[in-house]
N, C-alpha and C positions, 0 to 999 in steps of 0.2 A: 537728724544726723546720727551717725554711729549705730545705725540698724544693725542688730544682731551682735553688738559687742558683748552683750551679757551671755550670749549663747556660747562663747569661746571659752575653753577650760583652761582659763589662765593660770589657775592654781597648780596644773600639772607641769607648768613650764617654769623655767629659772631665768634670772638674769644675773648681772654680776654680783648681786648682794643678795640672792636667795630667790625664794618663790616669787613668781611673776603677777600675784593676784593684785598688786597695787597698779599695774599698767593701765586699767580702764580709767582710773582716777587721774593718771597723768594725762591720758588722752583728752579727757574731759577738761583737764586743767588748761591744755592748749587752747581751747574754744572759750576760755572765761572772759567776762568782760574787765575782770580785775587785771591790771598790768602785772602786779606782783605775782599773783597766781599763775598767770601765763609764764612768766620767767622761771618760776620755781618749777613748772611742769617741764619746760625744755631743759632745764638743768637736770631734772632727774631723768629725762630721756637720755641726754648723752652720759650722765653718770652711771646709769644702771642698764638701760635697755641697749645701748649703743656705746658701752663702755669701751674707751680707747679704740674705737672702730670695730669692736666685735659685733658679730651678727649671731643672735640666739634664735631658737624658735619663736620665742615672744616678739623678738624684732621683726620676724618675717609676718607674724599675725597682725603687727600694727600698720603694715604698709597700705592696705586698703582703706583704713581710717585716717591715715595722714594725707591721703590723695582727697579724701572728703574735705578735710580741712583746707587743703590750699586752693580749691575751687569755689569755696564759699566765700563771696564777698563781705559777708557780715562778720566774719573772723579777722581779728586785728593780728598784726604781727604775723602774717603769713608767710613773709619772706625767710624767717627763721625756720619754719616747717619746710620750705622749699630746700633750704641749705641741708637740713637733716636728711631729707630724702635723697639729695644729691650724695651725701656722705654713706648712707646705707647701701644705695645701688651703685656706686662709683667704683668698687673694688674691682680690679682685673686680675685674674688668674692667667699668666701666660704659659707657655708649654714647659718652660724651665721650672716654674713655680709648681706645677701639677707633677713634674718628675720628682720633686723633692718632698712630697708630701708623705708622712709617715701614717701608720694606723691610727694613732691617736689624734691625727689632724684631719682625717678624712670627714668627720661630721662638721666641723668648722668650715672646711674647704667647700662642702656642699652647700652651707647656708649662704657663704658668699655668693656662689653661683646662683642659688635661687633668688636672692635678694637682687641680684643685678638683673635677673631674668624679670622678676616681678615689677621692679621699678622702671626698667626700660620699657616693658610693655605698656605702662601707662604714661610714658614720657610725652605723648602727644598734647597732654593737657597744658605742657609748658609753652607750647605755640601761643595759646590763648592768653597766657600770663605775661607774654612780653610786653603787651599793651595795657596791663592792668592799671586800675587807677592808683593803686598803692605803689609809691616809689620803691619801698622795701622788697615788694614782690618783683617788680621790674630789675631790680638790682640782683636778685637771685636766680631769676629765670634763665638768663643768658648762659650762665655756666652749667646750670642743669641740662640744658639742650645740648650743649657742646659736650658734655661728659656722658650723657644717657641715650640721646636719640640715634635711632640706627640709620638714619639718612643724613649724614653730614653735608651733602650738597644743598639739601632743602634748609638745614639749619644755617649754613653760610648766607644762602639767599636771604633768609628772614633776617638775620643780623645786619646785613647791607641795607636791606630795604627799611629797617627800623631806625637806624643810625641817623639820618637826616631829619627825622621827626620827633626824636626823643629830647624832652625838654630838659632833663636833669643830667648835669655834667658827669656825676660819679656813675650813673646808669650807662651813659655813653662809653666811660671807660671800660665797664664792665663787658659791654657788646664787643669792644676790640679785644679784650682778654679772652672772650669766648672764642673769636676767631682763631686767635693764636693757639687755643686748646684744641680746636678742631684740626688745624695743620699738624699739631704734635702726634695726635692720636690717628690721623688718617693722612700719612705721608705723601701719598700721591696728590693730594690736595695742596701741599705746602707751596708749590710753586704759585698757584693761583691766589692763595692767601697773602703771600708775601709780595706779589705785585700790587695788590689791593692796599696793603699796609704801607707799601712805599709811597703810594699816591697820598694816602692819609698824612704820612709823615712829612711831606712837601706841600700839601695844599689846604690841609684842615686850618680853619680860621682860629681855633682854640690852642693855645701852646700846650695846655694839658693833654689834649687829645693827640696832638703831634708826638709828644713824648711818650704817651702811651703806645701809638703805632710803632715808634723806634724801639721800645721795650720788647713788644711781641716780635717784631722783626728780628730782634737780636736771638731770641729764643728758638723761632721756627725757621728762619731764613737769613742767617747771619751774612751771607755773602751779598744780601741785597741792602745791607747798611752803607750809608754814604761814607766815602773816605774820610770827611771831616766830622766824623760823628762827635768828637769831644767838643769842638767850638759850636756846633748845632746845639747839642744838649745845654752847653753852658748858656747860650743864647736863649733857649727856651725857658730855662730857670730864671734868668733875668727878667725875662717877660712876665712870668708867673709872680714873681715878686713885686714888680712894680704895678701890675694890674690885677688885684686879687680876683680869683674865680668867682663867678656868679653861679648860682644855682636856683633851681625851682622852676617856674613856668616862664616859658619865653615863648608865648603864643603869638606874640606880635612879629615873630620872624617866620616867614613862610618858606615854601619849598625852594623858592628862588634864592634865599639866603639862610642855608641850613645852619643849625646851631653847632657848629663845629664838626659837621659831618660832611662826607660826600658819598654819593651812590654812584661811583664811577664803574664803567664796564671794564672787563679784563683788557679789552683792547684799546683804552684810553692811555694816552702817554702822559706822565707827569708834566706839569708846568713848573716854572722856577717859583719857590715859594718866597715870602717876604723876607727882607734882611732881618735876621734874628739876633744880631750882634751888635747892639748900639755902642756908640763911642764912649759914652760916659757911664759909670757904674751907677744904677740908681741908689738913691738913699733908702736905707731900711725902713719900710713903712711901719706904722703903728699896728701892732696886732689886730687882725680883723676877725670878729667872731664868725664861725662857720654859718652860712646862710641855711635858713630852714630848708628842708628838703620834703616836707609832707610825712616823714617818718613817726612823728608824734614824739612826746616826751616819754623816757624809761625812767621808771622810778628805782630808786636804790634798793636792792635786795641782798641778802646774805648768801646768795647762791654763787657758784663758780663763774656761771655766765654772768651775773650781775657784777661780780668783782672784775672780771676781764673788761666788761663794757666800761666800767668806772675807771680803770686804769688807762684804757684807750682814750676815754673823755679828757683825762688829765693830761696824757701824753699830747693830745691834738688841739688842746684848747688854745684859742687865739689863732690857729693856722687858717689862713685863706684856702689852701690847698691840702688838707691832711692826706690825702692819697698820694701826694708827689714822692713821699719816701718809698712807698710801695713800688711805684713805677721805677724808681732808680734801682731799687734792689732786684727787680725783675730785669732791668737792663744790665745790671753787673752780672747776674747769673747767665744772661745770654752771651756777654761778651767773654765769658769763661776765661780761656787761657792768653787773652789778649791783654796782658799785664800793663803794657805800656799806656794803653788807652784807658784802662780802669785807674791807673795811678795818676794820669793827667786829669781825668774827669774828677776824682776825689780831691786832687790837690786845688781844682777851681772851686769845688764845693767848699772846702776848708777856708778859702778866703771870702766866702760869702758874708754879707752884712746881716744875714739871717741867722740868728742863733740857732733855731730849730734844724735848719739845713745843715748847720756845722755839726750839731748833735748826731745827726743821722750819718753824716760823712766819717765822723770819729768811729762809730760803731762799724760802718762798712769798711772803714780802713782796716780795722782788726780783723774782720772775717777775710780780707783779701790777703793780708799778710800771713795770716794762719793757714791758709790752704795753698798759696803760691809764692814761688821764689822769685826774687826780682830786687832791682835797686831801689831802697825805699827811703834813702836818706832825706830827700826834701819833704816826702809825705810825712815821715816820723817828726821832723822838725816842725812842720805845720800843726800835727796833733799836740806836740809839747806846747805850742803857742796858745792853745786852749786853756791850759793850766791856770793862766792868770785872769781868765774871764770871770766876772762876777757872778755869772749864771751858775749856781752849784751843780746842776745836772750835766752842763758841759765839761767842767773841770772834772767831775768824778768819772765821766765816760772816758775822757782822755787819760786819767790816772790808771783806770782799769786795762785800758789798751796797752799802754807803755809798760805795765806790771809784767804782761805775757811776752814782751818782746826780748827780755835779756839784753845780749849784747847788741841788738839792732835798735835798741833804744838810745844809743850813744848821741845822735843829734839833738836829743831832748835833755841831755843830762844837766845843762845849766838851768833849763826851765824847771826840771824837778827840783834841783838844789834851792831854787828860789822860791818854789811852792812850799818846801820844808821850812825854810827860814821865816817865811811870812806868817806861818800858822803852827808854832811848836805845840799848842794843845791838840792837834789833830794827829800826832805821830802815832798814837796807839788808840784802837778803836775797841770799844766795850759794847758788849751785847747783853740782852736780858737773860740769856743763858749761855754757858759755855765759857771757855777763857778768852781774855782779850787777845787782840791780834794786831799787827803792824799794819798801818795804813798802806795804800797801794804806792804814793810815792816814795815812801821809805823802802819798800821792797823792791821798787823799780830801780832806784838808785844804787842799793846793796848789789842787786843782781848784775849791775854794771862794774861792781868792784870799786866804787867810788867813795873815797874816804869821807865825803860829806854826809854819808849815811851814818857814820859811827855816833855822832852826839845822840842822835834819835834812839839808836840801840842801847846806848849808856843810860839814856832816860827810861827806857822800858825796863832795864835790868833793875832800876831804883823802885819800881812800882810794887805794891803789895803782892799782886799776882803777876809773874812774868808772862809777856806774851807768848803764845804757843809757837810762834814761827820765828822767833830771835834766833835759834840755833841754825835754821836754815840760812837766814840772812848773813850770819856770822860766816857760814861756809862759803857763800859766794865773794865775801870780802877777803878771805884768806888772811895773809899776814898783816893787811891794813887794819884788821880788826884786833890785832895782838894786844892793844891797851885794854881790851875788854876782858882779858884772861882773869885778871884779880877778881873782878865782880862776879864772874860765872862762877869761880872757885868758891867764893864767899857764899853765894845764894845756894850753891849745891851743898854747902856744908850745913845750911840752915833747913833743909828739906826734911821734914818729918817722914820716917819711914812707915807710913800708915796705908790704907787703901788708895789714897789719892797721891802717892809718891810717884807713880809713873808719870801722871799728867804734869806734875811740878818739875821733875828732874829731868824728863827726857829733853826739853828744850836747852837745858843747860849743858847736858852730856853731849848733844849734837854740836854746840859751839866749842866745847872743849875738845872734841874729836877733830873738828875741822882745823883748829888752832895747834894740834898736836902739843897740848899744854901738859907736858910731862910732870910738871910741878903739881898738878892736881891730882896725882895718883892716890895720895891718902883720902881725899874726899871721895874719889871713885871706887876706891876699896871698901870704904864704908858703906856705900850703896850696894855694892856687890854683895857683901856679907849680910847686910839687913834686908835685902829685898823681901817685901811682905808676899803672902800667898796670892792676893789679888793682882793680877798682871805681873807677877814677880818674875815670870819667864821673859817677858818684854823687857822689863827694866834691867834684868841681868845681861841680855843681848846688847842693849845700849851701853851698858858698863863695859863689857868685854870688848866691844868695838872701840870705846875710848882708849882703853889699856892698850889694845893692838897698835891704835895710832901714835901711841906715846913711844913705842919701841923700847930700847934699853933704858930711857929714862924711868920706866915703871918696874925696875928690877925688884922693888920690894914686894910685888904682886906675885912672883913666881912661884912662892909656896902654895898660895891660894889657887893658882892656875893649874899646879900639878895636882892638887886634890880634885879639882873638877875633871881633869883628864881621865880619871881612874873609872869613869862611867862611859866606857866606849859604847858607840852605837846610838848614842842620844845626840840631839841637837845641841845642848849645852856643851857637851864634850867636844865636839867639832868646833864651837865657837871658842872654847877654851884652848884648844889645841892651836888654832889659829892664832889667838892672842900670845900664846906661849912661845910659839916660833918667832913672832915678831919681837917679842921682849927679849928671849934668851938665845934664839938661834939653835935651840936644842932639836935637831931633826930626829934623833933616835928615839926622844920621848913623844913626839907627836905622830911620827909616821904610823905606828900601828893603830892609833885612834882614828886616823884619817882612812886608813885602808879599810877599818871596820865600818866607817860611815858610808863607803861606797857601796856596802851590802845592805844598807837600811831599805825598809819596805816603803819609806816615804821619798818621793821623787825630789822634794824640796831639801832633804836632808843629804841626798846623795849628790845633788848639784852644789850643795854648800861643800861637801867633802872634796868634791873634784875641783873647785876653785882654790880651795886651801892647798891642795897638792900641787896644783899649778905654781903657787907661790914659793914651794919649796924648790922648784927647778930640778936640775939634775940630781939633787940628792933624793929625789922621789922616783928616779928612773925605773925603779923595781915595779912600780905600778903601771907602766905603758901598757902591758898586755890588757890589764883590767880595764884601762881607759878606752883602749881600741875596741874591745868588745861592747862598750856602751855606744859607739857610733851607729849601731843598727837599732837603739832603743827606739820605741814607738814615741817617746816624749821629746819633741823637737829641742826644747831649751836644754835639756839634759845632754842631747847629742851635741849641741854647740858648746856647753861647758866642757864636756869631756874631750871635744876636739881641741879645743884651745889649751887645756892642761895637758894633753897629749904632746903638743909641740913644746910646751914649756919644759916638759920633763926629758923629753927625747930629742929636740931640735930638729925633728923631721917635719918637714913642710907638706910634702905631697898628700899624704893621708889628711892632714888637718884643712889644708886649702879645700880639697874636693868635698869634704863634709861641710865646711862653712859655706861655700858657694851654693850648695844644694839647699841648705837652709836659707839662706839669703833669697832664693827664688821662691820658696815655700812660704815664708812669713816675713813681710816687710819690717815688722817690729824687731826682729833680731838684728837687723842691719847695723845699727850702732855698735853692737858688742861685737859682731863680725868685723867691722871696719876698724875697731880698736885693734884687734889682734892683727890684721893685715898690715896697719901702719907699724906696729911694734916689730914685724918681721923684717921691716926695711923696705927700700924701694920695689915695687912690684915689678917683676920683668915685662919689658915692653913685648906687647903682642900675646901675653897670657890671657888665659880666661878671666883671672881676676882683674887684670887691667881693663879688660872689656866692660865688665860689669861695673867698675868703679866709673869709668868715664860715661857709661850710660847714665849712671846715677847723676853725674854732674851735669849733663845736658838736659836732664829733666826739669820742666818748669814747674810740675806739681811737687808739693812736699810729700815725702815718702809716707808719713803718716797721717796725711789729710783724710778726714772722714766726712761723709755727707751726713748731715743732721747731729753731729756731735763733735766734741773736740776735748783735748786735755790741757790743763794750764801749763804745761811744759812742752807742748808739741813743737813750738817754733824753736825753742832752746835745743830740743833732741835733734830736730832736722838740720839745724845749722851746725851743731856739733858733727852730725854725719857728714856734710860737706866738707867741713875742715879735716876730718879724719881721711876721706876719701883723697883730698889733694895732698895730704902728708904721705898716704900710702903710695901716691904716684909719683911723688917728687924725685926729680932727677932721672925719670924713665926715657927721656929724649924728647924729639920734637913735639909729640903730643901731650906733653906735661901740661896740667891744668894749674899748677902751682901759682 
C-alpha cells in the first residue's frame, strides 16, 4: 500500500496550516490498527488537507492513496475515507460560478475541477463497495455514487437492485437518499425516481423506509406527495415509536420478503399501503439502545471528529431510530413553502409522548418560523408547553426558540412566567469567562413587554456584576420597567471609570436611555466627563444617546454638549450636536456642525450627520441640495439615509420615494428603514409604485431576511416589524388595504 508516497514532494506543497510534509503520516494513520490513531488522522485530513472544503495541491496528491485505502478490506473505518473522497470530489462549479471567479481564485477553482475529475474517474470502485462486508462502507458508498459517478442511470439501477437485499436499516435509508440525490443532480431522471419513491412510500414494510421515501419525494418531486402527507407521516412516527427499528443481519428474510425495500419496475402501479394511523396513541416506550450495526466501537479522542461523534452519541443515546430526526428535517426542507403542512406536522410532533421527538420538533419549529411567515399561535403554545417538562434539554430548547420570537411568543407568555416563578435561581446565567447574562425565559418575556419579567431584572441589577443584556430587556419593556430607573441610576453612580467602565456602564446607560430617565442626567454626565481612554469613544457615544433621549430634562448637560460640538467634522461632534438639539432645540448651534459632518471622509459619519439633520426637520431646509447630491452616492445605506433626511427637511416626497424604492429592490436589508419612512409619510397612494412593492412584500410567504445556512437573533422581530410598517403605510388606501 501507498506505493510511491515517499516520492511525492510533499514539502513543496502547503495545506491550511503550512507545509504539507505531514500528509504521508496522516495517510498512514488512516490505515492504522489503532482506532484513536485512525480518528486523529481523519481529523487532520479534514482540519488541514481539506480544511473547510478547500482543495490544495496536497489534497489532489492524496486522492490515489485514499482510493487505495477504500478498496483494501483490511483497513478499518473505510466508510470515513469514502465520505472524505466524496467531499473532495463533490464540489460543482456551474457556469455562474465560473463567470464570477477573479484572478485570485483561479488556482483554487482549478483545484476543485481537478479534484472532481480525479475522484469521478475512480468512482467505479464504489459499485463494488455497495455490497462491502463493512456496514460503514455500505452506508457511505450510495451517496458517493450519486454524487460522483458519471452514469446516473446505472447508479439508480444499482440502488434499486441493492435495496431488497440490504440487511441494515440505516444503509437502506442511505440508498433511498442517494436516489433522491441523483434526481436532484440529473433532473431528467426526477420523474422516474419520483415514481419509485412513491411506490416505496406506500408499499415498503418498514415505516422508517417509507418516511425516507416521503422525505426524498418532497425534495425531488414534491408533486408526487400524497395529499394527506401530514397524517401519513404522523402515523409512521407512531409506528416507529411503538415498534423500535431493528438493525443488523436479517438473513432469514429472503427476496420474497424484502427487508423494507421493493424492487418495483417503473411501470408498476402502487398498491394501497397498510393503515398507518392507529386509533389509540401508543404509550411512550422505554428507551431502547441502538442495535449493533457492525461498525465497531469508537474510542473517545480529543479530535474534532471525536468530539462530534461523542456529541452525536449523547444526542442519540436511547433512540430506537436516531436517524428519524434527519428524515423529518429533510422532509421539512422538501415541503419548503407549504407552511400549513409543516406547521400541522410539527404540532403533531410536539404532542408526541417521545421527548426526543419533541426536542427535534422544537428546534425545527424555530427554523420554520425563522424563515417563513404564517399563523403560528398553536405551534408557539405547544412549544411553550415544553417549558414545564422535567427533561432539561427540552425545556432549554423551547426557551431558546421563544427568545427569538419576540411578539410572536405571546401564546407562550403564561408558560414563560410560570417557568420564571418556578426557578428564580436561573434568572441570570454566569459563565467561566465574560459577563453574566439573562436566561432565555427572562429575555423572551421581556421582549413581549410583559411586566412579569421586571422582578428578574430587578434581581439582576442587585448582583455584583450586572448582566450585559439588562439594558436591552428594559428597552423592550418600556414604561413597564420604569420602577427599575432608580436601581439603574444607583448602579451607574457606582461604576468605576477605569478600563472596564464600558462593559459595566453600557447596560445601565442602555436601560436609562430606553426609560428616558432624565433624573439620571447627573450620573450620565459623570460618565461622559470621566470616560477613560480605553473604549472611551464607545462610552461617550452611549452617554450622549442617553442625554439625547432625556430631552429638556437634561438641561444641565448643555454646557458640556456645547463644548463637544466645537470640534466639527468628528463623530463625537455629530453625536453631541444631536444630543444638544434634543435637549435645547438650538438649531443655530448644531446646524453648522452637522453640515460639516456631511463632508466627512467616513461614510458612517456622513450617515450619522444625515440622520441628525433629518431630526431638525424644516429648520435644516438649507441642506436639501447637499442631501440631494448624496442620492447618487455609491454607498446604498448613505443614499437611503440622505433620501429620508431630504424628505424630512424639505417635505418633498417624489425624489425620496424613487430613491427608497430603488434601494428596496437592491438590498432587502434596507426594507425596514424604507418602510419606516413610507409609514411616516402617511397613507401610500393607491396604485402607486410604493403601494405595489408594499403589497408584494405582504403576500410573500418567505421572510425578507431569511438566509440559507445562517440567521440572526433578531431576524423574526425585524421581519414582523417590516410587515407591521407595510400595513401601516398602506392603511386607508382603499379596497386593497391589508390592515
